[in-house]
N, C-alpha and C positions, 0 to 999 in steps of 0.2 A: 504494500500500500504506500502511495506517495503522500507526503505531507502537503498541506495547503501552504502556499507562499505566505510568509508573514505570521504564521501561527507560532505561539510560544512552544519552544522545544526544550523540555527539561534536561534531556541528555546533552544537547549542545551547550546549554547554560552551564551545566556542571563540568564540562570539559575543562573549565578554568575555575573549578570550585574553590581551591585553596586561595587563589588570588582574589576572588569575589568575597570570600569570607573575612579577609583581613580588615576591610573597613567596618564590617559589622562588629568584629571583636574590638576594634579601637573605639567605636562609638559606645558600645556597652560598657567599656572600661571607665567611662566618665559618668555612668549612672550609679548613684550611691544608695539606691534603695536597699534596705536591709532585709525586710521580710514582706514583700508585697503580696497581696491576696489576688488581685485582678491584673493580669498582664495581657496586653493585646499587641499583636504584630500586624500592621496594616500593609497589605501588599506582600504577603508572606512567601510567595513563590512556591518552590518545591518543598518547603517545610523543614528542612534539616536544621537551619539556623533557628527557626522558631522553636523547634523541639529542644534545642540546647538551653533555652531560657528556663525550661522546667528543671534542668540539672542545676542551674545556678540558684534558682529559688524553688526549693522542693515543696514549699507550702502554697504555691501559686496555682491558680487556674489559668492556663495559657491558651489564648485563642488566636489563631491565624486567619486572616481574611484575604481573599484574592478573587479576582474576576475571571481568571483563566481556567477553563476546565482541564486543560493539559497539566497545568501546574498543580491544581488541586488533586488530580488523580495521583500524581507523584507524592504529594504531601500526605495522602491518606496512609501511606506506609509508616509515617512518623506519629500518627495519632496514638494517644494513650488514654483509655477510658478514665474519665474523671480527672484527668490531668492536662491533656493536650488535645485540642479539637481544631478542626479547620472548617471554615464556613465560606460559601460562595457569596460574593458581594463586591460592589464598587466602593472604593475608599471614599469617594465623594459623597456617597449616600449613607455611610455608616453612622450609626448613633448607638452609644453604649446603653445597655440596660441599667447600669449602675456606674458610679464614679470609678475611674481607672487609676490604678496605682503606678503602672508603668505602661506607657504607650510608645511603641517603636514603629518607625517607618523607614525602611532601609532601601535606598535606590528605587524609589517609587515616584516621588513628587515631581520629577522632571517630566513625567508623562501627563501631568495635570496642570493645564493652564490656569492661572489665577489661584494657585495653591496657597498664597498668603492668607486669604480669607479662611481657607480650610485649616491652616495652622492655628489661627485664632480660635476657631471653633473647637479644635482638639484640645487646646490649652484650657478651655472652659469645661472640658469633660473630665479633667483630672480631679482625683480625690485630694484633700488637704495633704500637702507634702508629696504629691504625686510627681512623676517624672515624664517628660516628653523628650524623645531622642530621635533625630532625623539625620539622614545622610543622603546626599544627592551627588551624582556625577557633575563635575565642574569643568569638563574638558570640551566645551562646546565650540571653542575656537581652535582646537587641535586639528591636525590633518584628517583624523578619522571622520570628523564631523564636517569640516570645511569642504573636503573633496566630495563627500556625499551630497552636500548642499549644492555644489557646483553642478554635479550630474543631474540632480533633480530639477534644476532650473535651466538646464541646457536645452537648445531647440528640440532635440530628440525626445525629451521626456517632460518638458515643462507643462504640456497640456494635461498630463495625468499626475505629475508628481511635484509641481512647484510648491504647493502648500503642505507637502509631506517632508520638505527639506528641514533638517535640524535647525532650530532657531537659536541664535546666540543669546537671547534673553530668557531661555527656558528656566534658568535658576538664578537666584541671587548670589552675591558674594557673601563671605562670612559676616561682614558688618551688617548687611541687609537682614540676614536671619537673626542676628543679635537684636536689632531694632524691633523686629516683629515679635520675638518672644518676650523681650522686656516690656514692649508695649502691651502685650497680653497679660502682664502682671507676673511673669515668671522671673526668677533669678536665673540668668542664662549665661552660657559659655558657647562660643563659636570659633571654629578654626578651619584650616584647610591642610590637606596633605597631598603631595604628589608622589604616588607610588611608581617605582620603576619595575614593571613586571617583565621578567625574563621568560619569554615564551619559546616553545620549540614546536617542531612539526611543520608541515607544509602550510603556507599562507596563514600563520597563526593570528595575525591581526584581523584578517577577514573572518576567521573562525570566531574571534572574540565578538566582533560587531554584528555578525550574522544573526545572533540570538538577542540583540539589543537594538541599537540605533537603526539598523537596516530594516527591521521588521515593518515599520509603518509603510515604507516604500514598496516592499515586496507584496504586502497585503493588497495593493491596488493593481497588481499586474498578473497576467497569465503566467503559467509555468515557463513558457518559452521566453516571455519578456523578462521575467525575474532572472532567468539564467543569463540573459544578455546584459542586464544591468549589473548583476553580480560579477560577471567577467570583467567588465570595464572598471568597476570599483576596485576589484582585487588587483588589477594591474596598477592602478594608481597608488594603492596602499603599498605594494611591493617597492615602488620607487620612494615613497615617503618614509617607509620603515624597512630599510634594507637589512638583510641578515648580517650578523657579525661573523668574523672568521671562524668561530666555533660552530656556526650554524644556528645559533639562537637569535632571537629578535627582541629588542627592548621596546616596550610600549610604555611611555610615560602616561600616567593617568591621574589627573587631579580630581580630588573629591572634597566636598564641602560638608562640614558637620555642624550641628547645633543641638545643644542639650539645655533644657530648662526645667526648673522645679517650682511647683506652686507653693504658696505660703502654707505653713502648717496649721494655721488657724484662720 
């Protein structure tokens, strides 16, 4: 069976599972919750990182929410009755049934235009002393995104893909998120990190983006068109990210983090 162009692919996403897990680990390292009862991961993906939260906080009920049927099917293997559950839902529509002690959103909000208002709403959903932790990719001006944007706006593809091109203003810088969280009444911390991912295998940068930023463009194309766009994009990426003498390829990847805590009373 062939997959639909643009569909979420858990196996492709997990090809670089260690590299994708590092920002999640760094984000949660700044969350100082001692014994939270209600923990929610919005945009939980394939669920492995969500399930790790139950290991950190054994007394918590952990809920992961995602809109992708493919990702939720993979996440089901990490469910633990009474401890870890996964629900289908759009993070834009999510409302908690009770105040949340820890709310996590990892590598999700760049898909949500206007997510500043969403962050304010999430801040209001926290229990006293609750924590909000978010991480978003911040590499929108990097070759991975710039080259794709140029292709999407080129004469060959513009009629179908111009509005699917990666936007440079998809996320804020750390100072912007700091202002949002403090404006919502949280004691906040924000920072950025550029990871140097050392990748191996054929066309590793294309493999990385195929399951992320390339998805919206592929979703608008037939299988034949998707293959044509992917070939052109892959050739451009090989020039922008040439292999090193040992055969590995370095992918610099900037990420933006923000953590806030509500008042205890």
